[in-house]
C-alpha positions as a Python dict, from the first residue, in 0.01 Angstrom:
ca = {
    (1, 'M'): (0, 0, 0),
    (2, 'Q'): (-71, -15, -403),
    (3, 'I'): (275, -122, -402),
    (4, 'K'): (249, -411, -116),
    (5, 'T'): (-58, -571, -274),
    (6, 'I'): (118, -581, -616),
    (7, 'A'): (420, -756, -438),
    (8, 'L'): (247, -1019, -293),
    (9, 'T'): (4, -1058, -611),
    (10, 'V'): (350, -1139, -776),
    (11, 'T'): (464, -1315, -500),
    (12, 'S'): (134, -1514, -533),
    (13, 'S'): (161, -1559, -883),
    (14, 'S'): (544, -1693, -909),
    (15, 'L'): (505, -1936, -667),
    (16, 'A'): (147, -2086, -880),
    (17, 'L'): (390, -2093, -1163),
    (18, 'L'): (637, -2247, -1013),
    (19, 'A'): (422, -2475, -862),
    (20, 'S'): (292, -2627, -1199),
    (21, 'T'): (596, -2588, -1419),
    (22, 'V'): (837, -2852, -1128),
    (23, 'S'): (697, -3179, -1125),
    (24, 'P'): (809, -3378, -819),
    (25, 'Q'): (1088, -3608, -909),
    (26, 'R'): (1098, -3998, -887),
    (27, 'V'): (1332, -4126, -675),
    (28, 'Q'): (1542, -4406, -840),
    (29, 'A'): (1657, -4698, -648),
    (30, 'T'): (2090, -4688, -697),
    (31, 'P'): (2257, -4996, -664),
    (32, 'L'): (2449, -5086, -388),
    (33, 'R'): (2734, -5386, -455),
    (34, 'L'): (2705, -5604, -137),
    (35, 'S'): (2928, -5810, 11),
    (36, 'C'): (2853, -6068, 307),
    (37, 'E'): (3095, -6357, 421),
    (38, 'A'): (3051, -6611, 699),
    (39, 'E'): (3282, -6897, 838),
    (40, 'I'): (3147, -7209, 974),
    (41, 'P'): (3454, -7458, 1202),
    (42, 'Q'): (3466, -7777, 1093),
    (43, 'A'): (3675, -8072, 1253),
    (44, 'S'): (4020, -8088, 1253),
    (45, 'G'): (4068, -7711, 1219),
    (46, 'T'): (3893, -7677, 888),
    (47, 'S'): (3626, -7438, 839),
    (48, 'L'): (3428, -7370, 554),
    (49, 'L'): (3405, -7020, 410),
    (50, 'Y'): (3139, -6891, 237),
    (51, 'R'): (3112, -6517, 36),
    (52, 'L'): (2810, -6399, -143),
    (53, 'T'): (2882, -6041, -385),
    (54, 'G'): (2614, -5889, -635),
    (55, 'M'): (2420, -5614, -675),
    (56, 'V'): (2081, -5479, -435),
    (57, 'P'): (1918, -5208, -461),
    (58, 'E'): (1926, -4895, -208),
    (59, 'S'): (1574, -4978, -106),
    (60, 'T'): (1417, -5298, -59),
    (61, 'A'): (1197, -5232, 244),
    (62, 'K'): (889, -5283, 94),
    (63, 'T'): (971, -5573, -162),
    (64, 'P'): (1208, -5830, 35),
    (65, 'Q'): (1225, -6095, -241),
    (66, 'S'): (1374, -5801, -490),
    (67, 'S'): (1561, -5797, -802),
    (68, 'G'): (1866, -5911, -639),
    (69, 'T'): (1840, -6235, -698),
    (70, 'K'): (1953, -6213, -1046),
    (71, 'T'): (2289, -6058, -942),
    (72, 'L'): (2343, -6249, -641),
    (73, 'S'): (2627, -6504, -603),
    (74, 'L'): (2760, -6797, -366),
    (75, 'S'): (3062, -6995, -315),
    (76, 'V'): (3183, -7165, -90),
    (77, 'Q'): (3532, -7285, -5),
    (78, 'R'): (3736, -7486, 234),
    (79, 'R'): (3982, -7330, 476),
    (80, 'M'): (4257, -7541, 601),
    (81, 'P'): (4474, -7573, 897),
    (82, 'S'): (4779, -7413, 694),
    (83, 'G'): (4499, -7130, 551),
    (84, 'E'): (4530, -7268, 199),
    (85, 'L'): (4141, -7241, 42),
    (86, 'R'): (4045, -7492, -124),
    (87, 'P'): (3723, -7491, -389),
    (88, 'L'): (3364, -7645, -337),
    (89, 'L'): (3134, -7429, -528),
    (90, 'N'): (3257, -7202, -775),
    (91, 'P'): (3026, -6870, -820),
    (92, 'T'): (2684, -6964, -838),
    (93, 'L'): (2430, -6763, -968),
    (94, 'L'): (2115, -6757, -640),
    (95, 'R'): (1771, -6831, -690),
    (96, 'D'): (1502, -6683, -436),
    (97, 'D'): (1240, -6909, -292),
    (98, 'E'): (932, -6853, -522),
    (99, 'Q'): (1168, -7043, -725),
    (100, 'F'): (1231, -7354, -491),
    (101, 'P'): (892, -7495, -543),
    (102, 'A'): (965, -7826, -335),
    (103, 'V'): (1182, -7601, -49),
    (104, 'D'): (927, -7502, 239),
    (105, 'F'): (1154, -7229, 329),
    (106, 'S'): (897, -7166, 646),
    (107, 'Q'): (1044, -7484, 787),
    (108, 'L'): (1456, -7460, 730),
    (109, 'P'): (1585, -7405, 1084),
    (110, 'F'): (1711, -7005, 999),
    (111, 'T'): (1777, -6852, 1382),
    (112, 'T'): (1421, -6637, 1456),
    (113, 'R'): (1516, -6347, 1270),
    (114, 'F'): (1611, -6504, 936),
    (115, 'R'): (1357, -6735, 933),
    (116, 'S'): (1033, -6715, 679),
    (117, 'Q'): (767, -6505, 734),
    (118, 'P'): (425, -6345, 592),
    (119, 'Q'): (522, -5998, 405),
    (120, 'A'): (831, -5871, 568),
    (121, 'G'): (1019, -6157, 639),
    (122, 'P'): (1409, -6182, 537),
    (123, 'R'): (1501, -6206, 152),
    (124, 'L'): (1582, -6613, 107),
    (125, 'Y'): (1775, -6768, -185),
    (126, 'G'): (1901, -7131, -303),
    (127, 'V'): (2169, -7262, -470),
    (128, 'P'): (1981, -7490, -783),
    (129, 'S'): (2353, -7732, -806),
    (130, 'S'): (2323, -7806, -439),
    (131, 'V'): (2291, -8179, -378),
    (132, 'H'): (2152, -8168, -19),
    (133, 'G'): (2075, -7830, 14),
    (134, 'L'): (2198, -7479, 56),
    (135, 'Y'): (2053, -7164, 134),
    (136, 'V'): (2092, -6789, 222),
    (137, 'S'): (1910, -6555, 441),
    (138, 'L'): (1930, -6181, 423),
    (139, 'E'): (1814, -6006, 682),
    (140, 'S'): (1554, -5738, 604),
    (141, 'A'): (1585, -5380, 684),
    (142, 'P'): (1456, -5051, 567),
    (143, 'G'): (1809, -5027, 379),
    (144, 'P'): (2042, -5278, 209),
    (145, 'P'): (2109, -5625, 412),
    (146, 'Q'): (2337, -5582, 689),
    (147, 'Q'): (2373, -5963, 768),
    (148, 'M'): (2314, -6274, 615),
    (149, 'Q'): (2275, -6673, 773),
    (150, 'I'): (2403, -6971, 573),
    (151, 'L'): (2237, -7293, 604),
    (152, 'H'): (2385, -7563, 457),
    (153, 'F'): (2290, -7924, 409),
    (154, 'L'): (2648, -8134, 402),
    (155, 'E'): (2492, -8435, 345),
    (156, 'A'): (2152, -8613, 404),
    (157, 'G'): (2103, -8534, 757),
    (158, 'K'): (2419, -8347, 791),
    (159, 'L'): (2283, -7964, 893),
    (160, 'V'): (2563, -7671, 953),
    (161, 'R'): (2470, -7326, 1038),
    (162, 'S'): (2626, -7005, 1041),
    (163, 'Q'): (2635, -6734, 1292),
    (164, 'A'): (2430, -6427, 1150),
    (165, 'A'): (2771, -6253, 937),
    (166, 'P'): (2819, -5893, 838),
    (167, 'C'): (2723, -5771, 471),
    (168, 'R'): (2878, -5453, 337),
    (169, 'A'): (2694, -5285, 34),
    (170, 'V'): (2830, -4937, -153),
    (171, 'A'): (2725, -4793, -399),
    (172, 'G'): (2818, -4841, -782),
    (173, 'A'): (2835, -5072, -1015),
    (174, 'I'): (3004, -5376, -1072),
    (175, 'P'): (3320, -5289, -1250),
    (176, 'Q'): (3281, -5348, -1628),
    (177, 'S'): (3601, -5526, -1690),
    (178, 'A'): (3503, -5772, -1369),
    (179, 'P'): (3438, -6133, -1487),
    (180, 'S'): (3062, -6212, -1488),
    (181, 'P'): (3018, -6454, -1182),
    (182, 'V'): (2859, -6743, -1450),
    (183, 'L'): (3150, -6768, -1667),
    (184, 'N'): (3396, -6716, -1417),
    (185, 'S'): (3616, -6994, -1310),
    (186, 'G'): (3584, -6940, -929),
    (187, 'G'): (3909, -7086, -787),
    (188, 'C'): (4000, -7355, -1057),
    (189, 'S'): (4325, -7383, -1108),
    (190, 'P'): (4514, -7305, -1439),
    (191, 'K'): (4541, -7651, -1537),
    (192, 'V'): (4179, -7666, -1483),
    (193, 'T'): (4078, -7386, -1644),
    (194, 'Q'): (4291, -7425, -1933),
    (195, 'T'): (4112, -7789, -1973),
    (196, 'L'): (3774, -7659, -1981),
    (197, 'V'): (3822, -7404, -2288),
    (198, 'P'): (3669, -7637, -2560),
    (199, 'L'): (3411, -7732, -2345),
    (200, 'Q'): (3292, -7395, -2246),
    (201, 'Q'): (3352, -7303, -2614),
    (202, 'F'): (3079, -7576, -2717),
    (203, 'L'): (2837, -7447, -2455),
    (204, 'R'): (2864, -7095, -2502),
    (205, 'S'): (2755, -7154, -2916),
    (206, 'Q'): (2486, -7421, -2796),
    (207, 'D'): (2657, -7649, -2939),
    (208, 'W'): (2518, -7929, -2722),
    (209, 'A'): (2611, -8220, -2885),
    (210, 'A'): (2986, -8137, -2940),
    (211, 'A'): (2983, -8062, -2555),
    (212, 'D'): (2823, -8380, -2444),
    (213, 'R'): (3085, -8542, -2694),
    (214, 'E'): (3370, -8311, -2483),
    (215, 'T'): (3248, -8413, -2147),
    (216, 'R'): (3267, -8742, -2212),
    (217, 'R'): (3594, -8702, -2355),
    (218, 'L'): (3687, -8565, -2028),
    (219, 'L'): (3533, -8808, -1806),
    (220, 'A'): (3583, -9099, -1989),
    (221, 'P'): (3761, -9062, -2244),
    (222, 'N'): (3750, -9430, -2422),
    (223, 'S'): (3396, -9335, -2416),
    (224, 'V'): (3426, -9132, -2701),
    (225, 'S'): (3724, -9282, -2905),
    (226, 'P'): (3805, -9650, -2979),
    (227, 'S'): (4182, -9610, -2977),
    (228, 'S'): (4196, -9410, -2612),
    (229, 'S'): (4360, -9605, -2359),
    (230, 'S'): (4306, -9353, -2087),
    (231, 'S'): (4168, -9459, -1764),
    (232, 'A'): (4217, -9176, -1566),
    (233, 'T'): (3962, -9046, -1291),
    (234, 'P'): (3853, -8725, -1329),
    (235, 'T'): (3914, -8491, -1023),
    (236, 'A'): (3661, -8298, -752),
    (237, 'A'): (3798, -8005, -888),
    (238, 'L'): (3750, -8091, -1304),
    (239, 'I'): (3406, -8230, -1215),
    (240, 'R'): (3316, -7954, -1014),
    (241, 'A'): (3378, -7734, -1289),
    (242, 'I'): (3211, -7961, -1534),
    (243, 'D'): (2911, -7915, -1363),
    (244, 'Q'): (2914, -7525, -1312),
    (245, 'A'): (2993, -7480, -1692),
    (246, 'W'): (2658, -7698, -1781),
    (247, 'L'): (2460, -7527, -1523),
    (248, 'T'): (2538, -7191, -1651),
    (249, 'A'): (2473, -7249, -2002),
    (250, 'S'): (2168, -7412, -1980),
    (251, 'N'): (2022, -7189, -1680),
    (252, 'E'): (2056, -7496, -1462),
    (253, 'R'): (1882, -7755, -1636),
    (254, 'F'): (2145, -7974, -1740),
    (255, 'G'): (2434, -8042, -1557),
    (256, 'L'): (2628, -8346, -1329),
    (257, 'S'): (2444, -8215, -974),
    (258, 'V'): (2130, -8168, -1154),
    (259, 'Q'): (2157, -8577, -1250),
    (260, 'L'): (2275, -8648, -899),
    (261, 'R'): (1968, -8509, -733),
    (262, 'L'): (1741, -8724, -985),
    (263, 'W'): (1945, -9012, -934),
    (264, 'Q'): (1941, -8993, -571),
    (265, 'V'): (1568, -8986, -622),
    (266, 'A'): (1599, -9316, -800),
    (267, 'L'): (1793, -9487, -558),
    (268, 'A'): (1516, -9387, -292),
    (269, 'E'): (1295, -9530, -509),
    (270, 'H'): (1461, -9841, -509),
    (271, 'P'): (1721, -9888, -265),
    (272, 'Q'): (1798, -10273, -223),
    (273, 'D'): (1758, -10291, -649),
    (274, 'P'): (2050, -10110, -846),
    (275, 'T'): (1922, -10228, -1176),
    (276, 'A'): (1579, -10056, -1107),
    (277, 'A'): (1726, -9783, -984),
    (278, 'V'): (1944, -9709, -1294),
    (279, 'L'): (1611, -9777, -1545),
    (280, 'A'): (1405, -9531, -1321),
    (281, 'F'): (1684, -9264, -1352),
    (282, 'R'): (1719, -9331, -1702),
    (283, 'D'): (1320, -9283, -1754),
    (284, 'R'): (1344, -8978, -1569),
    (285, 'V'): (1606, -8787, -1816),
    (286, 'G'): (1500, -8892, -2110),
    (287, 'W'): (1740, -9198, -2225),
    (288, 'T'): (1449, -9397, -2371),
    (289, 'I'): (1327, -9410, -2666),
    (290, 'P'): (965, -9314, -2751),
    (291, 'S'): (870, -9608, -2915),
    (292, 'P'): (1034, -9941, -3063),
    (293, 'R'): (1248, -9911, -3340),
    (294, 'P'): (1092, -10038, -3682),
    (295, 'E'): (1420, -10287, -3661),
    (296, 'P'): (1498, -10459, -3382),
    (297, 'D'): (1805, -10314, -3242),
    (298, 'F'): (1949, -10605, -3011),
    (299, 'I'): (2224, -10372, -2901),
    (300, 'S'): (2051, -10032, -2788),
    (301, 'S'): (1729, -10251, -2652),
    (302, 'D'): (1554, -9924, -2589),
    (303, 'W'): (1815, -9722, -2453),
    (304, 'R'): (1919, -9363, -2721),
    (305, 'N'): (2168, -9417, -2879),
    (306, 'E'): (2401, -9093, -2929),
    (307, 'T'): (2231, -8946, -3247),
    (308, 'E'): (1867, -8993, -3085),
    (309, 'L'): (1913, -8787, -2798),
    (310, 'T'): (1770, -8420, -2771),
    (311, 'Y'): (2011, -8146, -2842),
    (312, 'S'): (1837, -7876, -2680),
    (313, 'L'): (1693, -7720, -2429),
    (314, 'Q'): (1323, -7909, -2486),
    (315, 'A'): (1491, -8193, -2358),
    (316, 'P'): (1388, -8288, -1994),
    (317, 'A'): (1557, -8172, -1683),
    (318, 'G'): (1965, -8378, -1670),
    (319, 'H'): (1983, -8523, -1964),
    (320, 'L'): (2284, -8348, -2078),
    (321, 'P'): (2544, -8426, -2027),
    (322, 'W'): (2496, -8864, -2142),
    (323, 'A'): (2696, -9152, -1998),
    (324, 'G'): (2656, -9379, -2297),
    (325, 'V'): (2917, -9492, -2530),
    (326, 'S'): (2919, -9285, -2893),
    (327, 'D'): (2816, -9481, -3156),
    (328, 'A'): (3165, -9529, -3313),
    (329, 'V'): (3284, -9711, -3040),
    (330, 'V'): (3000, -9945, -3040),
    (331, 'Q'): (3045, -10031, -3436),
    (332, 'S'): (3406, -10027, -3401),
    (333, 'V'): (3339, -10351, -3140),
    (334, 'A'): (2991, -10499, -3265),
    (335, 'I'): (3178, -10437, -3664),
    (336, 'P'): (3544, -10510, -3640),
    (337, 'P'): (3764, -10499, -3979),
    (338, 'P'): (3697, -10775, -4243),
    (339, 'E'): (4043, -10937, -4126),
    (340, 'V'): (3915, -10973, -3801),
    (341, 'H'): (3670, -11282, -3760),
    (342, 'C'): (3491, -11229, -3481),
    (343, 'G'): (3233, -11449, -3336),
    (344, 'S'): (3094, -11289, -3070),
    (345, 'C'): (3108, -10925, -3177),
    (346, 'T'): (2773, -10850, -3128),
    (347, 'V'): (2744, -10980, -2847),
    (348, 'D'): (3066, -10840, -2708),
    (349, 'A'): (2873, -10479, -2820),
    (350, 'M'): (2558, -10545, -2611),
    (351, 'Q'): (2779, -10569, -2275),
    (352, 'L'): (3014, -10261, -2339),
    (353, 'R'): (2678, -10017, -2354),
    (354, 'N'): (2524, -10313, -2065),
    (355, 'E'): (2861, -10252, -1872),
    (356, 'R'): (2845, -9874, -1900),
    (357, 'F'): (2488, -9740, -1782),
    (358, 'F'): (2460, -10050, -1503),
    (359, 'S'): (2843, -10065, -1391),
    (360, 'Y'): (2989, -9684, -1481),
    (361, 'L'): (2654, -9498, -1392),
    (362, 'P'): (2638, -9554, -1022),
    (363, 'A'): (3009, -9573, -1021),
    (364, 'L'): (3022, -9204, -1149),
    (365, 'F'): (2721, -9060, -950),
    (366, 'T'): (2949, -9156, -650),
    (367, 'Q'): (3246, -8979, -751),
    (368, 'V'): (2981, -8654, -795),
    (369, 'Q'): (2882, -8701, -480),
    (370, 'A'): (3228, -8700, -332),
    (371, 'A'): (3317, -8395, -548),
    (372, 'F'): (3031, -8221, -399),
    (373, 'S'): (3085, -8307, -67),
    (374, 'P'): (3341, -8156, 196),
    (375, 'P'): (3619, -8388, 312),
    (376, 'P'): (3552, -8521, 646),
}
């Protein structure tokens, strides 16, 4: 009996010691690599292909709007009848619904299980660079998302919506050698990728002034160099790649698509007056001088010159890239060489700047809108 009592005492002590020395392990959410793909048929045998990739926690049931928003990216391609894939949107980081205060996600026409709901609803995201609106809903579940749905406003009043599309999640981090989505040229041709090298370098170092000049050189070379005679129209692929580079470097503060949205607001306010729309856009992006110059400048009027721009992230949204003409180009017209006699040089310089803003600017945004709109 004594032996049994001792054995029992020892066992109880061991259990007590074990309970006091072994603390419960905190369960860490294992990151999963998520991949979803949706395809929306279009006319003439074409379709739009949406690919979502990135990292999500293994268990997100209690936090539908998870930290995955910082690592999920979406790309869009157009599948031609021949099977060729043409890029429409380079891989772009998604932002969750809380970062779109102007959008009521509960009113977006997702199907029932993908629709915004209080607390336990699906995970909802948007693409900041989309002109008319591109939204993603990931079905809420105890584990990783199993399905997604896409809502894409191709133009004002024209919406396409995907069926529930499958998602696949596998354990493991994205390989270190894989390019970051925000730096990937995502479907750009080698020629476009090579063309963008100087711009990418300027943007990575946040040399905004040099990046601005390089952008104007790519879009309209004669706005940068007096000797340039190039009149080539930039391709849609180049416009999209330039925009993506600016969005990435500025955390989506600068870029052509940012400017296009502001331009469309200005047009909506002045539908019958293009000049007023240009002036309203100018004021929105901060291209107006804050106060009159000490000396009258009949050439520049109240527009900022190249050297008067704000080359920092403190500038208003859409401030860069600028759409004006470099100071050197304007001065080459206003102040010709001594041997050149010009009785209307000042007027010519005024006309150059006037045409640049009031004619080129609307034409540029027409090109930009076309670059982001799927072909019919």
